[in-house]
N, C-alpha and C positions, 0 to 999 in steps of 0.2 A: 563424341556426342554426349555420352553419359557424364563426362567431366564438365562439360559446359552447363548441363542441367544442374549438376551439383553446385557449381559456382554461382549460378543464378539463384539457387535455393538459399545459399549462404548469404548472398547479397540481400535477398528479400528478408531473411531472418534478422540480419543486422539492421536493416532499414526499419522494420516494424518495431524492433526493440527501441531504436532511437526515437521513433515517432511517439511511442508510449512514454518514454522518458521525457520527451518534450511536452507532452500533454500534462504530465505530472508537474513539470517545471512551470507551466502556465497556471494550473489550478491550485497547486500546493501553496503559493503565497496568499491566495485569496482566503482570508480567515476572518473570523469574528472574535475579537478579543473579549473574553468574559472573565479574565483574571490571569493568573499565572500561566495557565494552559489554554491556548486559543482553540476554537472550533475551526477545523480546516477540511478541505475536500480531499486530502491526500489519501486517506483510506478508501474512499469511494473510487478514486482513480486506480488504486492498486487492485481492488476487487474486479473492476472492469478489465484491467490489464491481464489478470489471471484467466478470465474467461477468454479474452482475445488471444493471448499468447501461450497460455499454459503455465504450469508452476515454474519451470526452470527459466524460461525467457521472461516471464512476468516479474520474477524476483530479480533477475539481472537488470531489467529496465528500472526497477526501483533503486537498486544499488547504484546504477549510473546517476540517477537523480540525486541520491544522497551524496555521492562523491562530488557532483557539480556544486551542491550547496556547501559541502565541506571546504572546497577550495575558495569559496567566498562569493559566488554568484548568489544574488538574493532570491532564492527559490523556495526557501522555507517560509513558514507562516509569517505574516506581516512583512513580507519582502525582506527577510533577513537571511544571512548566510555566514559561513565561516566556521572555523573550529570551535569558537566560543559558543555558538548555538548548539552544535552537536555535543559538546562537553558540558553545556549548561543544564539548568534544571529540567528542561523538556527534552533533552537529548536521548534519554532512555526510551521515550516513545518513538522517536525517529529511528533508533536502532531496533526497537521492538517490532517495527513494521516489517523488518526482514523476516522475522520468525512468523509473524502473522501471514506474510505472503507464502512462506513455505508450507505452513499448516493448511491455510485456506486453499492454496493451489493444489496440494495433494488431494484434498477432498473433491475439488472441482474437476481435476484430471481423472480421478479414478471412480468417481460416483456422479459423473455429469448428468446422466439420465434421471437421477433421483434428486430433485431440487431440494428436498428437505435435508438430505445429507450434505449438500453444498452449503445450505444455510447453516447447519450445525458446524461445519468446518470453518466457515467465516466467523461464527460466534466464538468457537474455540481459539482460533487464531487471534481474534481481538482480545480475548481474555488473557492470553499469553502476553500480548503487547501491553495491555493494561498492567499486568504484573511487573514486567520489566521496567516500564515507564514509571510506575508508582514507586518501586523500590529505589530507582535512580533519583526521582524527585524528592523522596523522603531523605535520602542520603545527602543530596546537594543542598537542601534547605534546612536540614536538621529538624525535620518534622517527624512526628510519629507516623507510622505506616497508615493508620486509620485516618489521620488528618490529610495525608497525601491522597488517599482514596477519595475523600470528600472534595478535594480541589481538582484532582486529575482524572477521576473516573466517573463518579456519580452523576455530575452534570452532563456527561457525554453519552450516557447509555441510550436515552431515547433517540438522539440524532444518529448515533452509530447503528442502532437497530434499523432505523429508516434507511440508512445507506446500504445496509445488508439486504433489506427487502428490495430496494431499487435494483441493486446488482443481481439479485436472484431472479428478477423479472426481465431485466434488459440483457444481462450477460449471456444467457442461453440463446437468445435470439441472435445476438452478434456472432456467437460461435457457430451456430447452425448455418448462418449465411456465409461465414468464412469457409466452413467445411463444404458447403454446396459449390462454392466458387473455387475449390481446390487450393485455398490459401491457408488452411490450417493443417 
């Protein structure tokens, strides 16, 4: 009996990881082109996935999404995909989301009851993502780091802060309901 429950639990975990990866695949391509780096919903979905799944499974769901895009399905911004997108000028941000998920997920998992620490964790994770993405953008385009910040970070700060606020409000409610339903 215990083995059956364990198998059910593993199937549930795999299914919910797949669902969050699918949601990222649906919302990730929806973007607003404002220049070399578009505004996307990917980081919002990652934040919600971290509240819904926790750090480990939330990060795995993002990596699955990233691999789906890498093999060529059009799940990245502006309905693009393939290795050229991941290795192109904005690929550093796509890879940086992994570190963002790990950092933000750590704070969400370990400081869940303190919303301000979760907020700080998401901000720190985003800053690390910005750093990786900006360094890669500067390298790929032969831009100075400061110029790459102006293209790939500065215009995104207000929107990313709004996404973090939305996640800080909605995420705990989702997690509490999952805990109450014995699904977390």
